[in-house]
C-alpha positions in Angstrom: 28.3 10.1 -39.0 30.2 10.6 -35.7 27.2 12.8 -34.5 24.7 9.7 -35.4 26.9 7.2 -33.6 26.5 9.5 -30.8 23.0 9.6 -30.8 22.4 6.1 -31.4 24.2 5.5 -28.3 22.2 7.8 -26.1 18.7 6.0 -27.3 20.3 2.7 -27.1 19.0 1.8 -30.8 21.4 0.6 -33.7 20.1 1.7 -36.9 20.5 -1.2 -39.7 19.6 2.1 -42.3 21.0 4.8 -40.1 20.0 7.3 -43.1 16.5 7.2 -41.6 17.8 8.9 -38.4 19.6 11.7 -40.3 16.6 12.3 -41.8 14.7 12.5 -38.8 17.1 15.2 -37.8 16.8 17.3 -40.9 14.4 20.5 -40.4 13.0 21.9 -43.4 14.8 24.9 -43.2 18.5 22.0 -43.9 16.7 20.0 -46.4 15.6 23.2 -48.5 19.4 24.9 -48.2 20.9 21.7 -49.2 18.2 20.2 -51.5 18.3 16.9 -49.8 16.5 14.5 -52.5 14.9 12.5 -49.2 13.8 15.7 -47.7 12.9 16.8 -44.1 11.6 15.3 -41.2 8.2 16.1 -41.5 6.7 13.0 -43.4 8.6 11.0 -40.8 7.1 13.4 -37.9 3.1 12.7 -38.9 3.8 8.5 -39.0 5.9 9.0 -35.3 2.9 11.4 -34.1 0.7 8.2 -34.5 3.3 5.5 -33.6 3.7 7.6 -30.0 -0.5 8.2 -29.8 -0.7 4.0 -30.0 1.9 3.1 -27.8 1.1 5.8 -25.2 -2.5 4.7 -25.7 -1.6 0.8 -24.8 0.8 1.9 -22.0 -2.0 4.0 -20.2 -5.2 1.3 -21.0 -2.9 -1.7 -19.5 -1.7 0.6 -16.6 -4.3 2.6 -15.3 -8.0 1.7 -14.6 -9.4 4.9 -15.2 -12.5 6.0 -17.4 -12.2 7.0 -20.8 -12.0 10.8 -20.6 -9.3 10.4 -17.7 -7.5 8.4 -20.5 -7.8 10.7 -23.0 -6.7 13.8 -20.9 -3.8 11.8 -19.4 -2.7 10.6 -23.5 -2.7 14.5 -24.5 -0.7 15.8 -21.8 2.0 13.2 -22.7 2.0 13.7 -26.2 1.6 17.4 -26.1 4.7 19.6 -27.2 5.4 20.5 -24.0 6.1 17.5 -22.8 7.8 16.3 -26.2 10.1 19.0 -25.8 11.0 18.0 -22.1 11.6 14.4 -23.6 14.2 15.7 -26.2 15.8 17.9 -23.5 16.0 15.0 -21.5 18.6 13.0 -24.6 20.1 16.6 -25.9 17.9 16.0 -29.1 18.6 19.7 -29.8 22.7 19.3 -30.3 22.3 16.6 -33.2 19.5 18.9 -35.3 20.3 19.6 -38.7 19.1 23.3 -39.3 19.5 25.4 -42.2 21.7 29.0 -41.5 18.5 31.1 -40.6 17.0 28.4 -38.2 20.8 28.3 -36.5 21.1 31.7 -36.1 17.8 32.3 -34.3 17.6 29.8 -31.6 16.0 26.8 -33.9 18.1 24.0 -31.6 15.9 25.4 -28.5 12.9 26.0 -30.1 10.1 23.7 -28.2 8.2 23.1 -31.8 11.3 22.0 -33.6 12.4 19.7 -30.7 9.0 18.2 -30.2 8.8 17.7 -34.0 12.2 15.8 -34.4 11.3 14.1 -31.1 8.2 12.5 -33.1 10.4 11.8 -36.4 12.9 10.0 -34.3 10.5 7.9 -33.2 9.1 6.8 -36.6 12.7 6.0 -37.7 13.0 3.7 -35.4 9.8 2.3 -36.4 10.6 2.2 -39.9 13.9 0.3 -39.3 13.0 -2.0 -36.5 9.3 -2.2 -36.2 7.1 -1.3 -33.0 9.0 -3.0 -30.5 12.2 -0.7 -30.4 9.8 2.2 -30.9 8.0 1.5 -28.0 10.8 0.6 -26.0 12.1 4.1 -27.1 8.9 5.9 -26.2 8.6 4.2 -23.2 11.4 5.6 -21.5 9.7 8.6 -20.9 6.5 7.8 -19.3 6.6 8.7 -15.8 7.0 6.5 -12.8 3.6 7.7 -11.1 0.8 7.7 -13.7 -1.5 9.4 -11.2 0.6 12.6 -12.1 1.1 12.4 -15.4 -1.2 15.2 -16.0 1.5 17.2 -14.7 4.2 18.4 -16.8 7.4 16.4 -16.4 9.0 19.4 -14.7 8.7 23.0 -14.6 11.4 25.8 -15.3 13.0 25.6 -12.0 16.0 27.4 -13.3 13.9 30.5 -13.9 11.7 30.2 -10.8 15.2 30.3 -8.4 16.4 33.0 -11.1 13.5 35.5 -10.3 13.6 34.7 -6.4 17.4 35.3 -6.1 17.1 38.6 -8.3 14.6 40.2 -5.5 18.6 40.7 -4.0 21.1 42.3 -7.0 24.1 41.1 -5.1 23.2 37.5 -4.9 24.8 35.2 -7.9 23.5 31.9 -9.1 25.9 29.2 -11.1 25.6 26.3 -11.9 28.8 23.7 -12.0 29.1 20.5 -13.7 30.6 18.3 -11.1 30.8 14.6 -12.5 29.5 12.1 -15.4 28.5 8.7 -14.5 27.6 5.7 -16.6 28.3 4.2 -20.0 28.1 6.6 -23.1 24.7 5.4 -23.6 23.0 6.0 -20.6 25.3 8.6 -19.2 24.1 10.4 -16.3 25.7 14.5 -15.8 25.9 15.8 -12.1 25.6 19.3 -11.4 25.5 21.7 -8.3 23.7 25.1 -8.1 25.7 27.6 -6.2 24.4 30.8 -4.5 27.3 33.0 -4.0 30.1 30.0 -4.1 27.7 27.7 -1.9 26.2 24.9 -3.1 22.6 25.0 -2.5 21.1 22.0 -4.9 22.5 19.0 -6.7 20.9 17.3 -9.7 21.5 14.3 -12.0 20.1 13.7 -15.2 20.4 12.7 -18.9 21.6 16.0 -20.1 23.2 19.0 -18.7 20.3 21.5 -18.6 18.1 18.3 -16.8 20.7 17.8 -14.1 20.3 21.7 -13.4 16.8 22.2 -13.5 17.0 19.1 -10.9 19.5 20.9 -9.1 17.3 23.9 -9.4 14.2 21.9 -7.9 16.4 20.8 -5.0 17.5 24.2 -4.2 14.0 25.8 -4.4 12.6 22.8 -1.9 15.7 23.4 0.5 14.4 27.3 0.5 11.1 26.4 1.5 9.1 26.5 -2.3 7.0 24.2 -3.3 8.7 23.1 -6.9 6.2 21.3 -9.1 
């Protein structure tokens, strides 16, 4: 229950029926292993996909005066697995997943498909517990401020790009250091510095340590003259 309480703080919604949130986190490997009467999160994922689509469609229609084809492309970019994986990472969803031993041992907490599916399942859990309004509020937190760039991913894997550049010189060493946390538990921000051979070359702030590291790497790339997209 402690994990459930912490996740509720992160997403900013308190469940009247917390068992819905627990089910949303239950991968099929865990449900089968534990023989859960409620089953896995697969049915919730199905519902969450539809709720996500209608909320994003409504948001785009009301905020962009563009042709239907452009709206369709933008919606597809915002609800695809890649974007949902990034959204799930922003709230550290992988930490809260309920996985069977096999999935746990093979990196299931980081697998994009599992995280994206769980993100949709959480949307459905909020919808079933509180209706469309809190579900929409949760989804809209992840919509980009500038919709003109919505077709681009929220961010690329800047850490990998930076590592590839640095590896050209074997003696160089990159390190990420958590230097602080800001804000209340339900809206915490992590601050990370990226250092090259002990010298700070970038700083990032995000909803999770991983997002802060990515944004620190992005700043470092920009300072090095690379266009980070």
